[in-house]
C-alpha positions as CSV (number, residue, x, y, z in Angstrom):
1,X,-95.9,109.6,34.4
2,X,-96.6,106.0,33.5
3,X,-92.8,105.0,33.7
4,X,-92.3,106.4,37.2
5,X,-94.0,103.6,39.1
6,X,-91.9,101.1,37.1
7,X,-88.7,102.7,38.1
8,X,-89.9,103.0,41.6
9,X,-90.7,99.3,41.6
10,X,-87.2,98.4,40.4
11,X,-85.7,100.5,43.1
12,X,-88.0,98.7,45.6
13,X,-86.5,95.3,44.9
14,X,-84.7,93.8,47.9
15,X,-81.0,94.5,47.8
16,X,-80.3,90.8,48.2
17,X,-82.2,89.9,45.1
18,X,-80.2,92.3,43.0
19,X,-77.0,90.8,44.3
20,X,-78.2,87.3,43.4
21,X,-79.1,88.3,39.9
22,X,-75.7,89.9,39.4
23,X,-74.0,86.7,40.6
24,X,-76.0,84.5,38.2
25,X,-75.0,86.8,35.3
26,X,-71.3,86.5,36.2
27,X,-71.6,82.7,36.4
28,X,-73.2,82.4,32.9
29,X,-70.4,84.4,31.3
30,X,-67.5,82.0,30.3
31,X,-64.2,83.0,31.7
32,X,-61.1,83.0,29.6
33,X,-58.1,81.3,31.0
34,X,-55.1,83.6,31.2
35,X,-51.9,82.1,32.6
36,X,-50.4,84.0,35.5
37,X,-47.4,85.9,34.4
38,X,-44.1,84.5,35.8
39,X,-42.8,86.7,38.6
40,X,-39.8,88.8,37.5
41,X,-36.6,87.9,39.4
42,X,-35.9,90.4,42.1
43,X,-32.8,92.5,41.4
44,X,-29.9,91.7,43.7
45,X,-29.6,94.5,46.3
46,X,-26.7,96.7,45.7
47,X,-24.1,96.5,48.5
48,X,-24.4,99.3,51.0
49,X,-21.8,101.9,50.7
50,X,-20.3,103.4,53.8
51,X,-20.7,107.1,54.1
52,X,-17.2,108.6,53.9
53,X,-16.1,110.0,57.2
54,X,-15.8,113.7,57.0
55,X,-15.4,116.2,59.8
56,X,-15.5,114.6,63.1
57,X,-14.2,111.0,62.7
58,X,-16.4,108.5,64.5
59,X,-16.7,110.5,67.7
60,X,-17.6,108.3,70.7
61,X,-19.0,105.7,68.3
62,X,-15.6,104.4,67.3
63,X,-15.6,101.6,70.0
64,X,-19.0,100.5,68.8
65,X,-17.8,100.3,65.2
66,X,-14.7,98.4,66.2
67,X,-16.8,95.9,68.2
68,X,-19.1,95.5,65.2
69,X,-22.1,95.9,67.5
70,X,-23.9,97.9,64.8
71,X,-24.0,97.7,61.0
72,X,-21.2,100.1,59.9
73,X,-23.3,101.9,57.2
74,X,-25.9,102.9,59.7
75,X,-23.2,104.3,62.0
76,X,-21.5,106.1,59.1
77,X,-24.8,107.6,58.1
78,X,-25.5,108.8,61.6
79,X,-21.9,110.1,61.8
80,X,-22.2,112.1,58.6
81,X,-25.2,113.8,60.0
82,X,-23.3,114.7,63.1
83,X,-20.5,116.3,61.2
84,X,-22.7,119.1,59.8
85,X,-23.7,120.7,63.1
86,X,-22.4,122.3,66.2
87,X,-20.9,119.9,68.8
88,X,-23.7,120.5,71.2
89,X,-26.3,119.5,68.6
90,X,-24.6,116.1,68.3
91,X,-26.1,114.9,71.6
92,X,-29.4,113.6,70.1
93,X,-27.6,111.6,67.5
94,X,-25.2,110.2,70.1
95,X,-28.1,109.1,72.3
96,X,-29.8,107.5,69.4
97,X,-26.7,105.6,68.3
98,X,-26.2,104.4,71.9
99,X,-29.8,103.1,72.0
100,X,-29.5,101.3,68.7
101,X,-26.2,99.8,69.8
102,X,-27.6,98.6,73.1
103,X,-30.4,96.7,71.3
104,X,-28.0,95.1,68.8
105,X,-26.8,91.5,69.0
106,X,-23.5,91.1,70.8
107,X,-20.4,91.0,68.6
108,X,-18.6,87.8,67.8
109,X,-14.8,87.8,68.3
110,X,-12.9,88.5,65.1
111,X,-9.7,86.4,65.0
112,X,-8.4,88.7,62.2
113,X,-8.7,91.7,64.4
114,X,-5.8,91.0,66.7
115,X,-4.0,94.3,67.4
116,X,-1.0,93.0,69.3
117,X,2.3,94.0,67.7
118,X,3.9,90.9,66.1
119,X,7.3,90.2,67.4
120,X,8.6,89.5,63.9
121,X,8.2,93.2,63.0
122,X,10.9,94.2,65.6
123,X,14.2,93.3,64.1
124,X,17.0,92.1,66.4
125,X,19.1,95.2,65.8
126,X,16.4,97.3,67.3
127,X,15.5,95.0,70.2
128,X,18.9,95.6,71.8
129,X,18.1,99.3,72.3
130,X,19.0,102.6,70.8
131,X,22.7,102.0,70.9
132,X,22.3,99.3,68.3
133,X,21.1,101.8,65.6
134,X,23.6,101.9,62.7
135,X,25.9,104.8,63.1
136,X,27.2,107.0,60.3
137,X,30.3,105.0,60.0
138,X,28.3,101.7,59.7
139,X,26.1,103.3,57.1
140,X,29.2,104.3,55.1
141,X,30.6,100.8,55.3
142,X,27.4,99.2,54.1
143,X,27.0,98.1,50.5
144,X,26.1,100.8,48.0
145,X,22.5,101.7,48.2
146,X,20.2,101.7,45.2
147,X,19.5,105.1,43.6
148,X,16.9,107.0,45.6
149,X,13.9,107.9,43.4
150,X,12.9,111.6,43.2
151,X,9.6,112.0,45.0
152,X,9.9,115.7,45.4
153,X,6.8,117.8,44.7
154,X,6.2,119.2,41.3
155,X,8.4,122.2,40.8
156,X,10.6,121.4,43.8
157,X,14.3,120.8,43.2
158,X,15.5,117.2,43.7
159,X,17.7,116.7,46.7
160,X,21.2,116.4,45.2
161,X,22.5,114.5,48.2
162,X,19.6,112.3,49.2
163,X,20.6,110.2,52.2
164,X,19.5,106.7,53.2
165,X,19.4,104.9,56.5
166,X,20.4,101.3,55.8
167,X,19.7,98.5,58.2
168,X,22.6,96.0,58.8
169,X,22.6,93.2,56.2
170,X,20.3,95.1,53.8
171,X,21.2,96.3,50.3
172,X,18.1,98.4,49.9
173,X,17.5,101.7,51.7
174,X,14.7,101.4,54.2
175,X,14.4,105.1,55.0
176,X,15.1,107.8,52.4
177,X,15.4,111.6,52.9
178,X,13.7,113.7,50.2
179,X,12.7,117.3,49.8
180,X,9.2,118.8,49.5
181,X,8.6,122.5,48.6
182,X,5.4,123.7,50.5
183,X,4.2,127.2,51.1
184,X,7.3,128.6,49.6
185,X,9.6,126.6,51.9
186,X,11.6,123.4,51.3
187,X,11.3,120.7,53.9
188,X,13.5,117.6,54.4
189,X,11.3,114.5,54.9
190,X,12.2,111.1,55.9
191,X,10.0,108.5,54.2
192,X,9.6,104.8,54.2
193,X,7.1,102.1,53.2
194,X,4.8,101.4,50.3
195,X,3.4,104.5,48.6
196,X,-0.1,102.9,48.5
197,X,-0.1,102.2,52.2
198,X,-2.0,104.3,54.8
199,X,-0.2,107.5,55.5
200,X,1.3,108.0,58.9
201,X,2.9,111.4,59.6
202,X,5.4,111.7,62.5
203,X,6.1,115.2,63.9
204,X,9.3,115.6,66.0
205,X,9.8,117.6,69.1
206,X,12.4,120.1,70.5
207,X,15.4,120.0,70.4
208,X,15.2,117.2,67.9
209,X,14.6,116.5,64.2
210,X,12.9,113.7,62.2
211,X,15.9,111.6,63.3
212,X,13.9,111.1,66.5
213,X,11.7,108.5,64.7
214,X,14.6,106.4,63.4
215,X,13.4,103.3,65.3
216,X,9.7,103.6,64.3
217,X,10.1,104.4,60.6
218,X,11.4,101.0,59.4
219,X,9.0,99.1,61.7
220,X,5.9,101.0,60.5
221,X,7.1,100.5,56.9
222,X,7.4,96.8,57.4
223,X,3.8,96.8,58.7
224,X,2.6,98.2,55.4
225,X,2.3,101.9,56.3
226,X,3.6,104.8,54.2
227,X,5.5,106.7,56.8
228,X,6.7,110.3,56.5
229,X,8.6,112.3,59.1
230,X,9.4,115.9,58.2
231,X,11.9,118.3,59.7
232,X,9.5,121.0,60.8
233,X,9.6,124.7,60.0
234,X,12.8,126.1,61.7
235,X,14.5,122.7,61.7
236,X,14.7,122.1,57.9
237,X,17.5,124.4,56.6
238,X,15.3,125.4,53.7
239,X,12.4,126.3,55.9
240,X,13.8,129.0,58.2
241,X,11.9,132.3,57.8
242,X,13.5,135.2,59.7
243,X,10.3,136.7,61.1
244,X,9.1,135.1,64.3
245,X,5.5,135.7,63.2
246,X,6.0,133.2,60.4
247,X,6.1,130.5,63.0
248,X,2.6,131.0,64.2
249,X,0.3,128.1,64.9
250,X,-1.8,128.4,61.8
251,X,1.3,128.6,59.6
252,X,2.6,125.4,61.2
253,X,-0.7,123.6,60.8
254,X,-0.7,124.7,57.2
255,X,2.6,122.9,56.7
256,X,1.1,119.7,58.1
257,X,-1.9,119.7,55.8
258,X,0.1,120.8,52.8
259,X,2.6,118.0,53.4
260,X,-0.3,115.4,53.5
261,X,-1.8,116.9,50.3
262,X,1.6,116.6,48.5
263,X,1.4,112.8,49.2
264,X,-2.2,112.6,48.0
265,X,-3.6,111.7,51.4
266,X,-7.1,113.1,52.2
267,X,-7.0,111.4,55.6
268,X,-4.0,110.1,57.6
269,X,-2.7,109.1,61.0
270,X,-0.9,111.8,62.9
271,X,1.7,111.2,65.6
272,X,3.4,114.1,67.5
273,X,6.0,114.5,70.3
274,X,6.6,117.6,72.3
275,X,6.1,120.6,69.9
276,X,5.0,118.1,67.3
277,X,2.3,116.9,69.8
278,X,1.0,120.5,70.1
279,X,0.7,120.7,66.3
280,X,-1.0,117.3,66.3
281,X,-3.5,118.4,68.9
282,X,-4.2,121.6,66.9
283,X,-4.7,119.7,63.7
284,X,-7.2,117.4,65.5
285,X,-9.0,120.5,67.0
286,X,-9.4,122.5,63.8
287,X,-9.0,119.9,61.0
288,X,-10.2,116.7,62.7
289,X,-11.8,115.5,59.5
290,X,-8.4,114.9,57.9
291,X,-7.2,112.5,60.7
292,X,-7.8,108.8,61.2
293,X,-6.1,108.7,64.5
294,X,-4.1,111.0,66.8
295,X,-1.2,110.0,69.0
296,X,0.2,112.6,71.3
297,X,3.4,112.0,73.2
298,X,4.6,113.8,76.3
299,X,2.2,116.8,75.9
300,X,-1.5,116.9,76.9
301,X,-4.3,118.7,75.2
302,X,-3.4,122.4,74.6
303,X,-6.4,123.6,76.6
304,X,-5.3,121.4,79.5
305,X,-1.7,122.5,79.1
306,X,-2.7,126.2,79.2
307,X,-4.8,125.5,82.3
308,X,-1.8,123.9,84.0
309,X,0.5,126.9,83.2
310,X,-2.1,129.3,84.5
311,X,-2.5,127.5,87.8
312,X,0.1,128.5,90.3
313,X,-0.5,125.4,92.3
314,X,0.3,123.1,89.4
315,X,3.7,121.5,89.1
316,X,3.6,122.4,85.4
317,X,4.2,126.1,86.0
318,X,7.5,125.2,87.6
319,X,8.4,122.6,85.1
320,X,7.9,125.1,82.2
321,X,9.7,128.0,83.9
322,X,12.6,127.7,81.5
323,X,10.3,128.8,78.6
324,X,10.8,132.4,79.8
325,X,14.5,132.3,79.3
326,X,14.1,130.5,76.0
327,X,12.4,133.5,74.2
328,X,14.9,136.1,75.5
329,X,17.4,137.6,72.9
330,X,20.6,135.7,72.7
331,X,19.1,132.5,74.2
332,X,20.4,130.3,71.3
333,X,24.0,131.2,71.9
334,X,23.7,130.8,75.6
335,X,22.1,127.3,75.3
336,X,24.8,126.1,73.0
337,X,27.4,127.3,75.4
338,X,25.8,125.3,78.2
339,X,24.1,128.2,80.1
340,X,21.9,126.6,81.3
341,X,23.0,123.1,80.4
342,X,19.4,121.9,79.7
343,X,19.9,121.7,75.9
344,X,23.3,119.9,75.9
345,X,22.2,117.5,78.7
346,X,19.1,116.6,76.7
347,X,21.2,115.8,73.6
348,X,23.8,113.8,75.6
349,X,21.1,111.7,77.2
350,X,20.0,110.4,73.8
351,X,23.2,108.7,72.8
352,X,26.3,109.8,70.8
353,X,24.7,109.2,67.4
354,X,21.7,111.3,68.2
355,X,23.7,114.0,69.8
356,X,26.0,114.2,66.7
357,X,22.9,114.4,64.4
358,X,21.2,117.1,66.4
359,X,24.4,119.1,66.8
360,X,24.9,118.9,63.0
361,X,21.5,120.3,62.3
362,X,20.9,122.7,65.2
363,X,24.4,123.4,66.5
364,X,24.7,127.0,65.3
365,X,23.0,130.0,66.9
366,X,21.3,130.9,63.7
367,X,19.7,127.4,63.3
368,X,18.7,127.1,66.9
369,X,17.3,130.6,67.0
370,X,15.0,129.7,64.1
371,X,13.6,126.8,66.1
372,X,13.2,129.1,69.1
373,X,10.9,131.3,67.0
374,X,8.2,128.7,67.6
375,X,8.1,129.8,71.3
376,X,8.4,133.5,70.4
377,X,5.4,133.3,68.1
378,X,3.2,131.0,70.2
379,X,4.0,131.8,73.8
380,X,3.4,135.2,75.3
381,X,3.9,135.9,79.0
382,X,4.4,132.2,79.5
383,X,1.0,131.3,78.1
384,X,0.5,129.3,74.8
385,X,-1.4,131.3,72.2
386,X,-4.4,129.6,70.5
387,X,-4.5,126.9,73.1
388,X,-8.3,126.7,73.2
389,X,-10.3,124.1,75.2
390,X,-11.9,122.8,72.1
391,X,-12.9,119.1,72.2
392,X,-11.2,116.6,70.0
393,X,-13.3,113.9,68.3
394,X,-10.4,111.9,66.8
395,X,-9.6,108.5,68.3
396,X,-6.7,109.5,70.6
397,X,-3.8,107.8,72.3
398,X,-1.9,109.9,74.8
399,X,1.5,108.5,76.1
400,X,3.5,110.0,78.9
401,X,6.6,109.0,80.8
402,X,6.3,109.3,84.5
403,X,9.9,110.7,85.0
404,X,9.3,113.5,82.4
405,X,11.0,116.6,83.9
406,X,9.2,119.0,81.5
407,X,5.6,117.7,81.9
408,X,4.5,116.7,85.3
409,X,1.3,115.0,84.1
410,X,-1.3,117.3,85.8
411,X,-3.1,117.8,82.5
412,X,-4.2,114.3,81.9
413,X,-7.6,114.6,83.6
414,X,-8.6,117.6,81.6
415,X,-7.2,116.0,78.5
416,X,-9.6,113.1,79.1
417,X,-12.5,115.5,79.5
418,X,-11.7,117.3,76.2
419,X,-11.3,114.0,74.3
420,X,-14.8,113.3,73.0
421,X,-13.8,110.4,70.8
422,X,-12.2,107.1,71.9
423,X,-9.4,108.0,74.3
424,X,-6.6,105.9,75.8
425,X,-3.9,107.1,78.2
426,X,-0.7,105.1,78.8
427,X,2.0,105.8,81.4
428,X,5.4,104.4,80.8
429,X,7.3,103.7,84.0
430,X,10.8,105.0,84.4
431,X,10.7,106.8,81.1
432,X,11.4,110.5,80.6
433,X,10.4,113.1,78.1
434,X,11.9,111.6,74.9
435,X,9.7,108.6,74.8
436,X,10.2,107.5,71.1
437,X,14.0,107.4,71.7
438,X,14.1,106.2,75.4
439,X,11.6,103.4,75.0
440,X,11.3,102.7,71.2
441,X,10.0,99.1,71.5
442,X,7.3,99.8,74.1
443,X,6.2,103.0,72.3
444,X,6.0,101.2,68.9
445,X,3.9,98.4,70.4
446,X,1.4,101.0,71.7
447,X,1.4,103.0,68.5
448,X,1.0,99.9,66.3
449,X,-2.0,98.7,68.4
450,X,-3.6,102.1,68.2
451,X,-3.2,102.3,64.4
452,X,-4.6,98.8,63.8
453,X,-7.5,99.4,66.2
454,X,-8.9,102.1,63.9
455,X,-9.0,100.2,60.7
456,X,-12.6,99.9,59.2
């Protein structure tokens, strides 16, 4: 009991006195000098890696990326999140990206980003027009070409008579024809350019072959692209199944992807004309993550095309009326006989060299009938099958000639609506259906600009 008042007295000391006593004790204790440790050098930040574009490529943000209004990695990260969801769920991310882009600093012009086609890439022999293209006789008179290397796929037989298109004054083949065995079929493929360049695939239309791209192949190769132009299923002599069902849309799209895989290209640029444009649109709809850019020539979005055909007030239903006669039995023999003359007139309008090449490849009823199987498999009662109004997210260029007798142009407005990525529409004045052959220079300039604009 005697110690309790003492403890109580200690607790009753003013709080300030206790603090002063503690301070005097600390001052009496000598301090040891300890040098401050040198700060460790901060590690250099690792460079940010762009998220690889998978699925929907760049969507509506492609213009922002090209303008450099946002740091690319942030856009890529946002883009990768968008790819894993339904298109409608992308809206919040699109709005967020737009808000971020609006608050970013304005872009400074990039002198290295000029997308105009250099005039030096268009050789004089192509500037004079299609008639200046070397004919078969000129190619035969040219100096012997170097041996064409065998680039056929593993297990595919090498082409025993590989051909080469030689430009005048050149000793080296610019464009070679090789064979690729895909999905049990053997395709003839025209190819040019460095093997390590960005892959550009050109899909021809009807009633043509890969010869349609004879003007663009050497020019794109000179620009550093690896260009391939296959003869499609039905056109290649080694890829002509007898059943019409083998020419369905999914089988044709499978050929496109298998061909890109055979060249080791995970993502590539795709260009299509006429039937090739329908295949290019379908690839962009269902396998858009594989494409860097899409260029469609003379044919609108499949959903827009189907809407045109179903509308009795549209000019397209009249322009495509000949499809009904195309799928009837015996149509190939009648077309080759000039009944109606639509096929022979189309070939004759493209020049004597093109007419001779297309007659050589498709001039028999059996060969032409195989190509017509595309319509038998994909058009029923005049309506394209599988033509769904699915949006396309790939950066798209759509080119149309205003005198095209087979496509009246009604589908452009709906095509614009269904193109959710960057979209550009170009009308070529006084140009018909066969744009790559009728206006090769103007078409190449537009195509080259589109390809260059999507380089990141």
